[in-house]
Backbone bond lengths (Angstrom), bond angles and torsions (degrees), N, CA, C in turn:
res aa  C-N    CA-C-N  psi(-1)  N-CA   C-N-CA  omega(-1)  CA-C   N-CA-C  phi
1 M - - - 1.476 - - 1.529 110.39 -
2 R 1.339 115.62 -43.88 1.465 119.03 179.51 1.521 111.07 -63.19
3 D 1.346 115.59 -39.23 1.467 118.87 179.47 1.514 111.03 -62.32
4 E 1.334 116.62 -37.89 1.466 120.06 179.69 1.519 110.96 -66.89
5 V 1.353 116.29 -39.24 1.466 120.24 179.19 1.523 110.21 -65.07
6 K 1.356 116.70 -43.88 1.466 120.38 178.55 1.515 111.51 -61.71
7 L 1.349 115.26 -42.03 1.459 119.78 -179.76 1.520 110.92 -63.41
8 G 1.342 116.81 -39.14 1.464 120.82 178.75 1.513 111.54 -65.93
9 M 1.337 116.46 -40.40 1.460 119.76 179.16 1.519 111.37 -66.58
10 M 1.345 116.72 -37.85 1.464 120.25 178.80 1.519 110.93 -66.21
11 N 1.327 116.68 -40.11 1.466 120.48 178.53 1.520 111.13 -64.74
12 A 1.335 115.74 -38.75 1.466 119.65 179.91 1.515 110.76 -65.07
13 E 1.368 115.78 -41.03 1.457 119.28 178.90 1.517 111.52 -65.79
14 C 1.325 116.47 -41.46 1.466 120.33 179.19 1.510 111.04 -64.74
15 G 1.322 116.29 -40.52 1.460 120.28 179.44 1.505 111.35 -64.21
16 M 1.333 116.24 -35.93 1.458 119.83 179.99 1.518 110.71 -69.58
17 R 1.342 116.06 -35.41 1.453 118.53 179.02 1.521 111.84 -71.85
18 D 1.334 116.83 -34.79 1.461 120.98 -176.46 1.512 112.84 -81.81
19 D 1.327 117.00 -19.75 1.462 120.25 -176.78 1.523 109.46 -69.89
20 P 1.330 119.12 117.34 1.471 120.86 -178.01 1.514 113.24 -68.43
21 L 1.348 116.52 -17.63 1.458 120.36 -178.74 1.523 111.58 -100.66
22 S 1.298 116.26 10.87 1.452 119.99 -177.74 1.516 110.74 -63.01
23 V 1.341 115.49 141.37 1.462 120.39 -179.12 1.517 111.13 -78.40
24 H 1.338 116.48 -10.72 1.457 119.90 -177.57 1.522 110.00 -89.64
25 R 1.305 116.44 52.61 1.459 121.32 177.28 1.526 109.46 -90.82
26 S 1.295 115.91 145.88 1.460 120.21 175.34 1.520 108.66 -78.57
27 P 1.334 118.63 155.57 1.472 121.07 178.68 1.516 112.66 -56.65
28 S 1.345 117.33 -35.85 1.461 119.77 -178.94 1.519 111.68 -66.86
29 S 1.351 116.46 -37.69 1.463 119.02 179.81 1.518 111.05 -70.02
30 I 1.338 117.65 -35.14 1.468 120.97 177.22 1.522 110.05 -66.32
31 H 1.335 116.31 -41.73 1.472 120.07 177.98 1.523 110.61 -62.46
32 H 1.333 115.87 -40.63 1.473 119.83 179.33 1.521 110.79 -64.34
33 L 1.344 116.33 -37.83 1.462 120.54 -179.95 1.518 110.91 -62.67
34 F 1.331 117.31 -48.27 1.464 120.76 -177.59 1.529 111.65 -71.77
35 S 1.320 117.27 -34.55 1.462 119.33 178.70 1.517 111.16 -67.39
36 S 1.337 116.57 -30.81 1.468 119.60 178.35 1.518 111.69 -72.09
37 L 1.341 117.01 -22.26 1.461 120.74 179.35 1.522 112.08 -82.54
38 R 1.318 117.81 -16.80 1.458 120.94 -179.85 1.523 110.44 -74.13
39 P 1.332 117.23 142.59 1.465 118.88 176.86 1.523 110.88 -68.05
40 H 1.302 116.95 145.31 1.469 121.36 177.92 1.523 109.07 -63.86
41 P 1.348 117.84 140.91 1.474 119.84 -178.62 1.518 113.55 -52.55
42 S 1.332 117.48 -40.20 1.464 119.88 -179.66 1.521 111.21 -66.19
43 A 1.350 116.85 -38.05 1.465 120.55 178.36 1.523 110.41 -66.34
44 L 1.331 116.52 -39.76 1.458 120.83 178.57 1.524 110.70 -65.38
45 R 1.317 116.88 -38.60 1.461 120.64 178.38 1.527 110.73 -63.95
46 C 1.319 116.96 -38.69 1.466 121.18 178.16 1.523 110.89 -61.73
47 V 1.319 116.23 -42.34 1.466 120.84 179.46 1.521 110.52 -64.90
48 I 1.331 116.55 -41.26 1.465 120.65 -179.61 1.527 110.55 -63.82
49 V 1.329 116.51 -43.87 1.474 120.39 178.30 1.523 110.28 -60.55
50 W 1.330 116.11 -43.71 1.470 120.03 179.72 1.529 111.10 -64.01
51 L 1.327 117.11 -42.87 1.465 120.87 -179.96 1.530 111.20 -62.54
52 I 1.321 116.87 -42.42 1.467 120.58 178.84 1.522 110.46 -63.23
53 L 1.334 116.30 -45.82 1.465 120.28 179.76 1.521 111.22 -63.16
54 A 1.330 116.93 -43.41 1.466 120.88 -179.89 1.524 111.07 -62.67
55 T 1.330 116.49 -42.15 1.467 120.56 179.96 1.525 111.48 -64.50
56 L 1.328 116.41 -47.40 1.467 120.37 -179.81 1.527 111.42 -64.49
57 T 1.329 116.42 -37.81 1.466 120.17 179.56 1.522 111.21 -65.74
58 L 1.332 116.72 -42.82 1.466 120.30 178.94 1.526 111.13 -64.84
59 L 1.322 116.73 -39.27 1.464 120.05 176.90 1.526 110.59 -63.67
60 F 1.325 115.67 -39.44 1.460 120.94 -179.05 1.526 111.09 -64.04
61 V 1.330 117.14 -50.71 1.471 119.83 -177.02 1.528 111.63 -70.22
62 S 1.334 116.76 -27.41 1.465 118.64 178.56 1.526 111.22 -65.63
63 M 1.342 116.93 -29.94 1.459 120.82 178.24 1.529 111.85 -63.21
64 I 1.335 116.20 -28.77 1.465 120.47 179.70 1.522 110.84 -61.68
65 I 1.322 116.10 -36.91 1.465 121.31 -179.73 1.523 111.42 -89.46
66 I 1.320 116.87 -31.86 1.467 120.41 -178.91 1.522 110.97 -63.20
67 A 1.326 117.53 -33.70 1.473 120.91 -178.00 1.527 112.56 -56.80
68 P 1.341 120.46 -54.95 1.467 119.40 179.06 1.521 113.04 -67.83
69 V 1.332 116.65 -31.95 1.469 119.68 178.09 1.522 110.14 -66.18
70 A 1.332 116.64 -43.47 1.464 120.70 178.06 1.523 110.86 -62.61
71 E 1.328 116.67 -40.56 1.467 120.95 178.07 1.518 111.00 -64.30
72 A 1.316 116.67 -39.66 1.463 121.07 -179.05 1.522 112.13 -66.98
73 Y 1.334 116.72 -31.92 1.465 120.52 -178.26 1.527 112.69 -96.16
74 G 1.314 117.06 11.20 1.453 120.37 173.27 1.511 116.19 89.89
75 Y 1.330 117.76 6.02 1.468 120.11 177.94 1.532 108.68 -90.69
76 S 1.310 114.71 66.32 1.469 120.74 -172.96 1.523 113.05 -64.43
77 S 1.330 117.33 -37.25 1.466 119.88 -178.99 1.528 110.90 -65.58
78 T 1.338 115.92 -40.88 1.470 120.05 177.53 1.519 110.57 -64.29
79 A 1.333 115.25 -44.81 1.465 120.13 179.38 1.525 111.21 -62.16
80 L 1.326 116.45 -39.28 1.464 120.74 -179.03 1.527 111.39 -63.31
81 I 1.325 115.84 -41.17 1.469 119.94 178.82 1.526 110.50 -61.53
82 I 1.332 115.65 -43.44 1.473 119.73 -178.78 1.520 110.67 -67.79
83 Y 1.335 116.33 -46.17 1.470 120.20 179.55 1.534 111.01 -59.87
84 T 1.319 115.74 -43.03 1.468 119.98 -179.64 1.522 111.53 -64.74
85 S 1.328 115.95 -40.51 1.467 120.40 -179.64 1.525 111.30 -64.51
86 F 1.331 116.44 -45.32 1.461 120.05 -178.94 1.529 112.00 -75.26
87 G 1.334 115.97 -17.86 1.455 119.48 177.75 1.518 112.93 -64.42
88 K 1.328 116.66 -17.43 1.461 121.00 177.80 1.529 111.59 -76.01
89 F 1.354 116.51 -17.03 1.465 120.59 -176.95 1.524 113.36 -113.47
90 C 1.330 117.63 -11.51 1.467 120.41 -173.31 1.525 110.26 -145.09
91 H 1.337 115.84 150.24 1.472 120.07 178.97 1.528 112.33 -71.31
92 Q 1.355 116.81 -22.14 1.470 122.97 176.41 1.535 113.41 56.68
93 I 1.314 117.31 36.34 1.466 119.98 175.49 1.524 108.46 -67.57
94 A 1.315 116.27 120.93 1.464 121.07 -173.14 1.524 112.30 -60.18
95 E 1.336 117.13 -37.50 1.463 121.10 -177.91 1.526 112.22 -67.28
96 R 1.314 117.46 -15.49 1.466 121.10 -179.01 1.524 111.81 -110.29
97 S 1.320 115.92 20.17 1.460 120.25 -176.35 1.520 111.22 -120.44
98 F 1.334 114.93 155.97 1.459 121.04 171.34 1.526 108.04 -77.73
99 Y 1.337 115.73 158.62 1.466 120.59 -177.35 1.522 111.11 -126.34
100 I 1.312 114.44 152.25 1.464 122.65 168.94 1.515 107.50 -131.73
101 D 1.310 116.02 116.67 1.463 122.10 178.64 1.535 111.72 54.03
102 G 1.319 115.67 40.76 1.461 120.26 176.29 1.513 115.39 83.44
103 H 1.317 117.43 5.21 1.468 121.21 -178.89 1.531 109.48 -120.93
104 P 1.343 117.37 133.93 1.469 120.16 -176.11 1.522 113.21 -73.37
105 F 1.336 114.79 154.65 1.458 120.22 172.61 1.526 108.82 -60.53
106 A 1.306 116.04 165.72 1.468 120.59 -178.78 1.524 112.24 -69.13
107 V 1.340 117.28 -18.65 1.465 121.94 177.59 1.524 108.84 -136.45
108 C 1.328 116.24 167.60 1.463 121.35 -178.99 1.528 110.65 -70.64
109 A 1.330 115.58 174.36 1.465 120.78 -177.22 1.524 111.89 -62.55
110 R 1.336 117.05 -39.72 1.465 119.92 -179.52 1.525 111.29 -66.10
111 C 1.326 116.34 -46.07 1.466 119.86 178.48 1.526 111.15 -65.33
112 T 1.330 116.23 -35.68 1.466 119.96 175.87 1.517 110.00 -59.15
113 G 1.333 116.35 -44.59 1.459 120.20 177.76 1.513 112.53 -62.64
114 I 1.331 116.34 -42.71 1.470 120.20 -179.57 1.526 110.77 -62.09
115 Y 1.336 116.65 -47.82 1.463 120.06 -176.91 1.524 112.28 -69.20
116 F 1.326 116.88 -42.57 1.464 119.60 179.50 1.529 110.73 -70.59
117 G 1.331 116.76 -35.47 1.459 119.76 175.60 1.516 111.56 -64.52
118 F 1.326 116.28 -40.45 1.461 120.70 177.54 1.525 110.47 -62.78
119 A 1.341 116.40 -43.66 1.464 120.55 179.04 1.526 110.81 -60.93
120 A 1.323 116.81 -43.28 1.466 120.75 178.34 1.524 110.61 -63.87
121 G 1.331 116.95 -40.20 1.459 120.81 178.45 1.513 112.27 -62.58
122 V 1.329 116.54 -40.78 1.467 120.86 178.53 1.525 110.55 -65.50
123 L 1.327 117.01 -43.90 1.463 120.97 -177.66 1.525 111.92 -65.38
124 F 1.320 117.10 -41.25 1.465 120.97 -176.70 1.529 112.98 -89.21
125 Y 1.310 117.60 -3.27 1.464 121.40 -177.31 1.533 113.02 -53.53
126 P 1.359 119.26 -49.01 1.472 119.04 -177.84 1.525 113.40 -63.51
127 L 1.328 118.04 -21.25 1.463 120.56 179.16 1.524 111.73 -80.18
128 V 1.311 116.12 -18.41 1.466 121.00 -176.79 1.529 111.71 -106.01
129 R 1.324 115.80 -33.89 1.467 120.30 -172.86 1.523 109.81 -142.04
130 S 1.313 116.67 145.55 1.457 120.88 179.97 1.527 110.45 -68.90
131 L 1.324 115.47 137.88 1.460 120.13 177.90 1.524 111.83 -69.74
132 N 1.321 117.14 -16.90 1.461 120.54 179.94 1.524 112.37 -77.39
133 R 1.324 116.35 -13.66 1.465 119.43 -179.89 1.529 110.08 -83.11
134 V 1.315 115.79 133.72 1.464 120.35 179.64 1.530 111.42 -113.72
135 D 1.318 116.15 1.44 1.464 119.34 177.54 1.521 109.57 -85.29
136 A 1.314 116.21 133.36 1.465 121.22 179.87 1.525 109.79 -84.78
137 P 1.331 117.39 154.65 1.466 119.66 175.81 1.528 110.46 -62.51
138 A 1.311 116.10 168.20 1.467 120.77 178.22 1.526 109.76 -60.98
139 R 1.321 116.52 144.19 1.468 121.18 -176.01 1.525 112.66 -64.32
140 K 1.326 116.07 -21.50 1.461 118.77 -177.95 1.525 111.81 -61.32
141 W 1.349 117.21 -30.71 1.466 119.93 179.88 1.525 111.06 -68.53
142 L 1.316 116.69 -35.57 1.464 120.14 176.99 1.526 110.31 -68.07
143 L 1.323 115.93 -40.06 1.465 120.17 178.17 1.527 110.98 -66.18
144 L 1.325 116.74 -39.42 1.465 120.46 178.05 1.527 111.05 -65.40
145 A 1.336 116.56 -36.82 1.470 120.34 178.51 1.519 111.21 -68.53
146 L 1.328 116.33 -25.47 1.460 121.15 179.64 1.529 112.37 -78.11
147 V 1.326 117.04 -24.31 1.467 121.58 -175.49 1.531 113.08 -58.82
148 P 1.353 120.17 -50.24 1.469 119.40 -179.93 1.527 113.10 -58.97
149 T 1.326 116.76 -39.25 1.465 120.24 178.09 1.523 110.79 -64.97
150 A 1.322 116.29 -42.71 1.467 120.63 179.75 1.526 111.13 -64.28
151 I 1.336 116.51 -41.73 1.470 120.33 179.53 1.522 110.62 -65.74
152 D 1.337 116.25 -45.49 1.464 120.41 -179.58 1.523 110.91 -61.16
153 F 1.329 116.09 -41.67 1.463 120.51 178.65 1.527 110.83 -65.81
154 A 1.337 116.56 -44.99 1.467 120.82 -177.16 1.524 111.73 -64.65
155 L 1.324 117.13 -40.61 1.467 120.35 179.94 1.521 111.20 -61.41
156 G 1.329 116.18 -40.26 1.461 119.47 178.64 1.512 112.68 -75.39
157 F 1.325 116.22 -38.88 1.465 120.95 -177.05 1.529 111.64 -64.99
158 F 1.315 116.95 -40.93 1.466 120.97 -178.76 1.528 112.72 -90.75
159 G 1.333 116.67 5.15 1.454 121.04 175.78 1.516 114.81 70.07
160 I 1.319 117.63 21.28 1.465 121.02 179.38 1.527 110.00 -75.21
161 V 1.313 116.18 -52.40 1.466 122.89 176.96 1.522 107.60 -138.07
162 E 1.309 116.89 132.90 1.463 121.01 179.08 1.526 109.17 -76.26
163 N 1.332 115.92 113.76 1.461 117.83 178.25 1.521 110.25 -75.33
164 T 1.313 115.76 163.82 1.463 121.56 -175.02 1.526 110.31 -118.23
165 H 1.315 115.27 171.76 1.464 119.82 175.49 1.530 110.01 -58.70
166 L 1.333 116.02 -40.68 1.463 120.09 -177.28 1.526 111.25 -66.73
167 S 1.334 116.99 -43.08 1.469 119.53 179.88 1.526 110.84 -65.57
168 R 1.313 116.92 -37.99 1.467 120.20 177.69 1.526 110.54 -65.57
169 F 1.326 115.42 -42.96 1.460 119.92 -178.07 1.529 111.06 -65.91
170 I 1.326 118.01 -47.29 1.466 121.66 -176.13 1.524 111.36 -64.94
171 T 1.335 116.45 -47.41 1.470 118.87 179.86 1.526 111.33 -65.36
172 G 1.335 116.26 -36.00 1.461 119.90 176.71 1.518 111.88 -67.70
173 A 1.339 116.56 -39.70 1.466 120.78 179.63 1.521 111.17 -64.09
174 L 1.324 116.56 -37.72 1.467 120.29 177.49 1.525 110.74 -62.35
175 L 1.316 115.98 -45.47 1.464 120.44 179.43 1.523 111.20 -64.36
176 G 1.331 116.74 -44.40 1.462 120.38 -179.77 1.514 112.65 -64.91
177 G 1.342 116.50 -41.25 1.460 120.25 -179.73 1.516 112.61 -63.27
178 V 1.321 116.59 -42.32 1.470 120.60 179.09 1.527 110.69 -69.32
179 T 1.321 116.90 -37.25 1.469 120.86 179.92 1.523 111.60 -58.83
180 A 1.326 116.76 -34.26 1.464 120.55 -179.75 1.522 111.89 -58.75
181 F 1.326 117.45 -31.46 1.462 121.18 -177.96 1.526 112.46 -76.36
182 Y 1.314 116.54 -3.29 1.458 121.45 173.41 1.528 110.63 -106.05
183 V 1.317 116.16 -32.36 1.465 120.92 -178.20 1.524 111.17 -75.48
184 V 1.334 117.57 -44.87 1.466 120.92 -176.46 1.529 112.11 -59.06
185 P 1.335 120.05 -54.71 1.472 118.19 179.02 1.525 112.89 -63.65
186 G 1.329 117.00 -30.23 1.457 119.96 177.81 1.520 111.93 -64.47
187 L 1.331 116.62 -43.80 1.464 120.71 179.05 1.524 111.49 -68.90
188 I 1.328 116.49 -38.10 1.464 120.01 178.16 1.526 110.32 -64.53
189 D 1.312 116.79 -41.92 1.466 120.82 177.91 1.525 110.59 -65.79
190 M 1.325 117.04 -37.94 1.463 121.13 177.97 1.524 110.71 -63.45
191 S 1.334 116.34 -42.00 1.467 119.93 178.78 1.524 110.69 -64.54
192 R 1.335 117.07 -35.89 1.464 120.98 178.08 1.524 110.86 -63.89
193 I 1.333 116.15 -42.69 1.469 120.59 -179.73 1.526 110.66 -66.26
194 I 1.346 116.06 -43.75 1.467 120.35 179.47 1.520 110.78 -62.76
195 F 1.335 116.70 -43.74 1.464 120.93 -179.75 1.525 110.71 -64.83
196 K 1.327 116.45 -37.20 1.464 120.95 -179.08 1.517 111.03 -66.10
197 H 1.334 116.89 -40.23 1.466 120.79 -179.19 1.531 111.67 -74.55
198 S 1.334 116.58 -30.44 1.466 119.80 -178.16 1.517 112.41 -80.66
199 S 1.336 117.47 -21.71 1.468 120.34 -178.34 1.529 111.65 -88.58
């Protein structure tokens, strides 16, 4: 009888030690548990870099639409600043641009596609690829993404087929979206190098 009681007590003690939810945890084991739940500093830095890039990209593309809206509502000085700023990156030919209330976007249809495609690529990047990866995809994918834009441009330039706003936008969006998958890991890797040298 005594042996059975001892055996039961030993089993109870062993069960208490093996139970991961046991309240009899030492302070060091509790600290280890919570520290393991914290994100790694490098992973957190990757998220911060992505958030900053996503925010700046959204602000940038929003200016493309804000320009005609500001012009339509009488904020001509604001619209002029935006148009002038984007004029450094785009030819801004009105006939090749989308319109809002009779006023053209800050950039042409092709550039609109490139910028909006890039923004979409940045936003969806974490769903497709880990932010911890700093290796860029093979360059052939970027070249392949450039082909539709080059063909669309060439067909219109040589007068073979008149391209449209939609064709310019779609081919540009494809190029911009793929480009994001090269820029994001590049910036994350750059932040890693800067942090390493500063620490």
